[in-house]
C-alpha positions in Angstrom: 133.1 63.9 -24.7 134.4 60.5 -23.7 134.5 58.1 -20.8 137.8 59.6 -19.9 136.5 63.2 -19.8 138.7 65.4 -17.7 137.1 65.8 -14.3 137.4 68.9 -12.2 140.9 68.9 -10.8 140.2 71.2 -7.9 140.4 69.8 -4.4 136.9 71.1 -3.7 134.5 69.1 -5.9 131.2 70.6 -6.7 129.2 67.8 -5.2 130.2 68.4 -1.6 128.2 71.5 -0.8 125.1 70.1 -2.6 125.5 66.4 -1.7 122.8 66.3 1.0 120.4 68.4 -1.1 121.1 66.1 -4.1 120.3 63.0 -2.1 117.0 64.5 -0.8 116.1 65.8 -4.3 116.7 62.4 -5.8 114.5 60.7 -3.3 111.7 63.3 -3.8 111.9 62.6 -7.5 111.0 59.0 -7.0 107.8 60.1 -5.3 106.9 63.1 -7.4 107.4 61.5 -10.8 104.9 58.6 -10.4 102.5 60.9 -8.6 102.6 63.4 -11.5 102.3 60.7 -14.1 99.2 59.2 -12.4 97.6 62.5 -11.7 97.9 63.6 -15.4 97.1 60.2 -16.8 93.8 59.9 -15.0 92.7 63.5 -15.1 90.0 64.0 -17.8 91.9 66.4 -20.0 90.3 67.1 -23.4 93.1 65.6 -25.4 93.5 62.8 -27.8 94.4 59.6 -26.0 98.0 59.5 -27.3 98.6 63.2 -26.4 97.1 62.6 -23.0 99.4 59.7 -22.3 102.4 61.6 -23.7 101.6 64.5 -21.3 101.8 62.1 -18.3 105.1 60.6 -19.6 106.7 64.0 -20.2 105.7 65.3 -16.7 107.3 62.2 -15.1 110.5 62.4 -17.2 110.9 66.2 -16.6 110.7 65.6 -12.8 113.2 62.8 -12.9 115.5 64.9 -15.0 115.3 67.8 -12.6 115.6 65.7 -9.5 118.4 63.5 -11.1 116.8 60.4 -9.4 118.3 58.3 -12.1 121.1 58.9 -14.6 119.7 61.3 -17.1 120.3 59.0 -20.1 118.5 56.2 -18.3 115.5 58.5 -17.7 115.5 59.4 -21.4 115.3 55.8 -22.3 112.6 55.1 -19.8 110.5 58.0 -21.3 110.8 56.5 -24.8 109.9 53.0 -23.5 106.9 54.4 -21.7 105.6 56.0 -24.8 105.5 52.6 -26.5 103.9 50.9 -23.4 101.2 53.5 -23.1 100.4 53.5 -26.9 101.6 57.1 -27.6 103.0 55.8 -30.9 104.4 52.5 -32.4 107.9 51.4 -31.4 109.4 52.4 -34.7 108.0 55.9 -34.6 109.1 56.4 -30.9 112.7 55.3 -31.4 113.1 56.8 -34.9 114.6 60.0 -33.4 117.5 58.0 -32.0 118.5 57.5 -35.6 118.1 61.1 -36.6 121.0 62.8 -38.5 121.6 64.9 -35.4 122.7 61.7 -33.6 125.4 61.1 -36.2 126.5 64.8 -35.9 127.0 64.0 -32.2 128.9 60.8 -32.9 131.2 62.1 -35.6 132.0 65.3 -33.7 132.7 63.4 -30.5 135.1 61.0 -32.3 136.9 64.0 -33.8 137.1 65.6 -30.4 138.4 62.3 -29.0 141.3 62.4 -31.5 142.0 66.0 -30.6 142.3 64.9 -27.0 144.5 61.8 -27.7 146.9 63.8 -29.9 147.1 66.7 -27.5 145.9 69.2 -30.1 143.6 70.7 -27.5 146.7 71.5 -25.3 148.5 73.0 -28.3 145.5 75.2 -29.1 145.0 76.1 -25.4 148.6 77.2 -25.0 148.4 79.2 -28.2 145.4 81.1 -26.9 147.0 81.6 -23.5 150.1 83.0 -25.1 148.4 85.7 -27.1 149.7 89.0 -25.8 146.3 90.6 -25.3 144.9 87.7 -23.4 148.0 86.7 -21.5 147.2 84.6 -18.5 144.2 86.7 -17.3 141.3 84.3 -16.7 138.7 87.0 -17.3 140.1 87.8 -20.8 140.3 84.1 -21.5 136.6 83.7 -20.7 135.6 86.7 -22.9 137.7 85.6 -25.9 136.6 82.0 -25.6 132.9 82.9 -25.5 133.2 85.4 -28.3 134.9 83.0 -30.6 132.2 80.4 -29.8 129.3 82.9 -30.5 130.8 84.1 -33.8 131.4 80.6 -35.0 127.9 79.5 -34.1 126.5 82.2 -36.4 127.7 80.3 -39.4 128.1 76.7 -38.1 125.6 74.6 -36.3 125.2 75.5 -32.6 125.8 71.8 -31.8 128.8 71.5 -34.0 130.3 74.7 -32.6 129.8 73.5 -29.0 131.3 70.1 -29.8 134.4 71.7 -31.3 134.9 74.2 -28.5 134.1 71.8 -25.7 137.4 69.9 -25.8 139.3 73.2 -26.1 137.6 74.6 -23.0 138.4 71.5 -21.0 142.1 71.8 -21.9 142.2 75.5 -20.8 140.6 74.5 -17.5 143.0 71.6 -17.1 145.9 74.0 -17.4 144.5 76.4 -14.9 143.9 73.7 -12.3 147.3 72.2 -13.0 148.8 75.5 -12.1 146.7 75.6 -9.0 148.2 72.3 -7.8 151.7 73.4 -8.7 151.6 76.8 -7.1 148.9 76.6 -4.5 147.1 79.7 -6.0 143.5 78.7 -5.7 141.2 78.9 -8.7 137.5 79.4 -8.0 135.7 76.2 -9.0 132.8 78.4 -10.2 135.0 79.6 -12.9 135.1 76.2 -14.5 131.3 76.1 -14.4 131.2 79.5 -16.1 133.7 78.3 -18.8 131.6 75.3 -19.6 128.3 77.2 -19.6 129.6 80.1 -21.7 130.5 77.4 -24.3 126.9 76.3 -24.5 125.1 79.6 -23.9 127.4 81.5 -26.4 126.7 78.9 -29.1 123.0 79.3 -28.6 123.3 83.1 -28.6 125.5 83.2 -31.6 122.9 81.2 -33.5 120.5 84.2 -33.3 122.8 86.3 -35.4 122.2 85.0 -38.9 119.2 83.2 -40.6 121.4 80.0 -41.0 122.6 80.1 -37.4 120.0 77.7 -36.0 117.0 75.7 -37.4 114.2 77.8 -35.7 115.4 80.8 -37.7 114.7 79.0 -40.9 111.4 77.6 -39.7 110.2 81.0 -38.6 111.2 82.6 -41.9 109.4 79.8 -43.8 106.1 80.5 -42.0 106.4 84.2 -42.6 107.1 83.7 -46.2 104.3 81.2 -46.8 101.6 82.7 -44.6 102.5 86.4 -44.5 104.3 86.7 -47.8 107.1 88.5 -46.0 110.7 87.7 -47.2 113.5 88.8 -44.8 116.9 89.1 -46.6 120.1 87.9 -44.9 121.2 91.4 -44.3 117.9 92.5 -42.8 117.9 89.5 -40.5 121.4 90.5 -39.2 120.1 94.1 -38.6 118.0 92.5 -35.8 119.9 89.3 -35.0 123.4 90.8 -34.6 122.3 93.4 -32.0 120.3 90.8 -30.0 123.3 88.4 -30.0 125.9 91.1 -29.1 123.8 92.5 -26.3 123.0 89.1 -24.8 126.6 87.9 -25.1 128.0 91.0 -23.4 125.5 90.5 -20.5 126.4 86.8 -20.3 130.2 87.6 -20.1 129.9 90.4 -17.5 127.5 88.4 -15.4 129.7 85.3 -15.3 132.8 87.4 -14.8 131.0 89.0 -11.8 129.5 85.9 -10.1 132.1 83.4 -11.0 135.5 85.0 -11.3 138.6 82.9 -11.3 139.7 84.4 -8.0 143.0 85.8 -9.5 143.5 88.6 -12.0 146.6 87.0 -13.4 148.5 83.9 -12.7 152.1 84.7 -11.6 154.8 83.1 -13.6 152.4 81.8 -16.1 154.3 83.0 -19.1 157.3 80.9 -18.2 155.1 77.9 -17.5 153.3 78.3 -20.9 156.6 78.5 -22.7 157.8 75.4 -20.9 154.7 73.4 -21.7 154.7 74.5 -25.3 158.3 73.4 -25.7 157.5 70.0 -24.1 154.9 69.4 -26.8 157.7 69.4 -29.4 157.0 69.5 -33.1 153.9 68.5 -34.9 153.4 64.7 -35.1 151.9 62.8 -38.0 148.9 62.1 -35.8 148.3 65.7 -35.0 148.6 66.7 -38.7 146.1 63.9 -39.6 143.7 65.1 -36.9 143.9 68.7 -38.1 143.1 67.5 -41.7 140.1 65.5 -40.5 138.9 68.4 -38.3 139.2 71.0 -41.1 137.5 68.7 -43.5 134.5 68.4 -41.2 134.4 72.2 -40.6 134.7 72.9 -44.3 131.7 70.6 -45.0 129.7 72.2 -42.2 130.1 75.7 -43.7 130.2 74.8 -47.4 126.5 75.1 -48.1 126.2 78.4 -46.1 129.1 80.0 -47.9 127.8 78.9 -51.3 124.3 80.2 -50.3 125.9 83.6 -49.5 127.6 83.8 -52.9 125.0 82.4 -55.3 121.8 82.7 -53.2 119.7 80.0 -51.5 117.5 79.6 -54.5 120.4 78.5 -56.6 120.4 74.8 -57.8 124.1 74.6 -56.8 123.2 75.7 -53.2 120.4 73.2 -53.0 122.5 70.4 -54.3 125.3 71.0 -51.9 122.9 71.4 -49.0 121.3 68.1 -49.7 124.5 66.2 -50.4 126.5 67.6 -47.4 124.3 68.1 -44.4 126.1 68.6 -41.1 125.8 64.9 -40.1 127.6 63.9 -43.2 130.4 66.4 -42.6 130.9 65.0 -39.1 130.9 61.4 -40.3 133.4 62.1 -43.1 135.7 63.9 -40.7 135.5 61.0 -38.3 136.1 58.4 -41.0 139.2 60.2 -42.2 140.8 59.6 -38.8 140.7 55.8 -39.5 142.4 56.3 -42.9 145.0 59.0 -42.2 148.3 57.9 -40.6 149.0 58.1 -36.8 152.3 58.6 -35.1 153.8 55.2 -35.5 154.3 53.1 -38.6 151.1 51.2 -39.6 148.9 53.2 -37.1 146.0 55.4 -37.9 145.1 58.7 -36.4 142.5 56.9 -34.2 141.7 53.3 -33.3 138.3 51.8 -32.9 139.1 51.2 -29.2 139.6 54.9 -28.7 136.7 55.9 -30.8 134.1 53.9 -28.8 135.1 55.7 -25.6 133.0 58.8 -26.5 130.2 59.7 -24.1 127.3 57.6 -25.4 125.3 58.7 -22.4 125.0 62.3 -23.8 123.9 60.8 -27.1 121.2 58.7 -25.5 120.2 61.7 -23.3 119.5 64.0 -26.2 118.0 61.1 -28.3 115.4 60.5 -25.6 114.6 64.2 -25.2 114.4 64.7 -29.0 112.0 61.7 -29.2 109.6 63.3 -26.7 109.8 66.6 -28.5 109.0 65.0 -31.9 106.1 63.0 -30.4 104.7 66.1 -28.7 104.4 67.7 -32.1 103.2 64.6 -33.9 100.4 63.9 -31.4 99.3 67.5 -31.2 100.2 67.9 -27.6 102.9 70.6 -28.3 100.4 72.7 -30.3 97.8 72.4 -27.6 100.2 73.4 -24.9 101.4 76.4 -26.9 97.9 77.5 -27.7 96.8 77.3 -24.0 99.9 79.0 -22.7 99.5 81.8 -25.2 95.8 82.3 -24.4 96.7 82.6 -20.7 99.0 85.6 -21.3 97.9 89.2 -21.9 97.5 89.6 -25.7 96.0 93.1 -26.0 97.7 95.1 -28.7 100.7 94.4 -30.8 103.2 94.8 -28.0 101.3 92.6 -25.7 101.2 89.9 -28.3 105.0 90.3 -28.9 105.7 89.9 -25.2 103.4 86.8 -24.9 104.8 85.2 -28.1 108.5 85.5 -26.9 107.7 84.2 -23.4 105.7 81.3 -24.6 108.3 80.3 -27.2 111.0 80.4 -24.5 108.9 78.3 -22.1 108.2 75.7 -24.7 111.8 75.5 -25.8 112.8 74.5 -22.3 110.6 71.4 -22.4 110.8 70.3 -26.0 113.2 70.9 -28.9 113.8 74.4 -30.2 112.6 73.2 -33.6 109.3 71.9 -32.2 108.9 75.1 -30.3 109.2 77.2 -33.4 106.9 74.8 -35.4 104.1 75.1 -32.9 104.3 78.7 -31.6 105.0 80.7 -34.7 101.8 79.6 -36.7 99.7 79.9 -33.5 100.9 83.5 -33.0 100.2 84.4 -36.6 96.6 83.0 -36.3 95.9 84.8 -33.1 97.3 88.1 -34.4 95.2 87.9 -37.6 92.1 87.0 -35.6 92.6 90.2 -33.5 93.3 92.4 -36.5 97.0 92.9 -35.4 100.1 92.8 -37.6 101.5 89.3 -37.0 104.9 90.0 -38.4 106.8 91.3 -35.3 105.2 88.9 -32.9 106.0 86.0 -35.2 109.6 87.2 -35.5 109.7 87.4 -31.7 108.5 83.8 -31.3 111.1 82.7 -33.8 113.9 84.3 -31.8 112.4 83.1 -28.5 112.2 79.5 -29.7 116.0 79.4 -30.1 116.5 80.1 -26.4 116.5 77.4 -23.7 119.3 77.5 -21.1 117.9 75.8 -18.0 118.3 72.0 -18.5 120.8 69.7 -20.2 118.0 68.5 -22.5 116.8 72.0 -23.5 119.4 72.1 -26.3 122.1 69.7 -27.6 124.7 72.4 -26.6 123.6 72.1 -23.0 123.7 68.3 -23.2 127.3 68.3 -24.4 128.7 70.6 -21.7 126.7 68.9 -18.9 128.8 65.8 -19.5 132.0 67.7 -18.5 131.5 67.1 -14.8 132.0 70.8 -14.1 128.3 71.8 -14.0 126.0 71.0 -11.1 122.5 70.7 -12.5 121.0 73.3 -10.2 123.7 75.8 -11.3 122.6 75.3 -14.9 119.0 75.9 -13.8 119.9 79.0 -11.8 122.0 80.7 -14.5 119.7 79.4 -17.3 116.6 81.0 -15.8 118.3 84.4 -15.7 119.7 84.2 -19.2 116.2 83.2 -20.4 114.6 86.2 -18.8 117.3 88.6 -20.0 117.2 87.0 -23.5 113.4 87.5 -23.7 113.7 91.1 -22.6 116.5 91.8 -25.1 114.5 90.3 -28.0 111.4 92.3 -27.1 113.4 95.5 -26.7 115.3 95.2 -30.0 112.3 94.2 -32.0 110.3 97.0 -30.5 112.9 99.5 -31.6 114.3 98.1 -34.8 111.5 95.8 -36.1 109.9 98.6 -38.1 113.0 98.8 -40.4 112.5 95.2 -41.6 109.4 96.1 -43.7 
């Protein structure tokens, strides 16, 4: 979240076991990326020139990201620059996504999180969670509760905003656990920290499946089904499908992480006394802490305001539309951040945050997602994304309604790994509908499957903004994210297919 992000405090940093592999992987990337670019650039694909050039750029960028040959934000910037050099689009069009409202959601959320860090609100919250009687100091229960809160919040608030909020809290919980390790010598499995960070991102993505407003692909898919199929799914009906999918997938996620990355101890001896001591050392609430809470709650209120009004008066209401257009998530984040420069800090004449502190947010994560988002937008604008989606779909077995459902979900998941979830939904859903109609199949269930599948994407830091945020923690080796992400993608696709096959009929 900032240049002073808490790094792993264990005496066994993650990089040691993989350092030799990482060096080789980085060197291989410098060879494979140019080779892939040249091979695709000069191969006579039947694509428009700009789409052809973009395919070559994306191939090179993906290889550099996977191999980590360069810092990932640098690779993102290189990809954007190459799009201009090779005439994929004009410079203003290429770099426009870096000014997208999502970037300001990042910036505002990061500044708020920075203030939470500075004023020790994350510690206060962490100790509050750890002191709950049910959770106690049992790491497995902490992991479950933390992920469940993240998933539930993400059903109503932006996945990205939820991850940004929970990220700092997760870091503070880990800092406490590793501090205890140093003080007592009771070892904490470093893999537990990886699981804590990944469950933050993965739970936010999973929670977004629960409601129609949980994530943009849900709205996009619903829009296509309303306009093309004349099928309108109510909020309640969506949750009949979305809630079971999210709950099943989250339970798998928790039990899997708890199995493969346990903390190594069932309970931390003497933790209750330590928590009580740490809480007492925090003292009473300071003015800076109160100001930060006000700014934080203001941002959260603005994030959920439109959704709450939509539930009460309906999304067709002029009131809902006015609130939605006036207070998008980016504005809520910016308003909350600005309040920190207005509300008082701890000392006379100080504010809750200074500009010097605010600029220490992790700009690399912002640039990383900006570059990835730019490539995703360009792939849609040039027609490359639609062509890829069409060809991938045609390569998979599409006989019968179930076969089309399976193919639709798989293709949507694959595309969401290499481009934005929004672009994946935009290109896969209409293609699925067209293919189903041409085959005389009912396109409703396959289109719904593609909509859910487009929201997945767990393998890479650039697959979703949530992944990009937690990757900056320093606790997640890239290959761990790929390893765990592949499995969650597979299980997620299977759960979506299974639930839609059993319950989809009730949506008509």
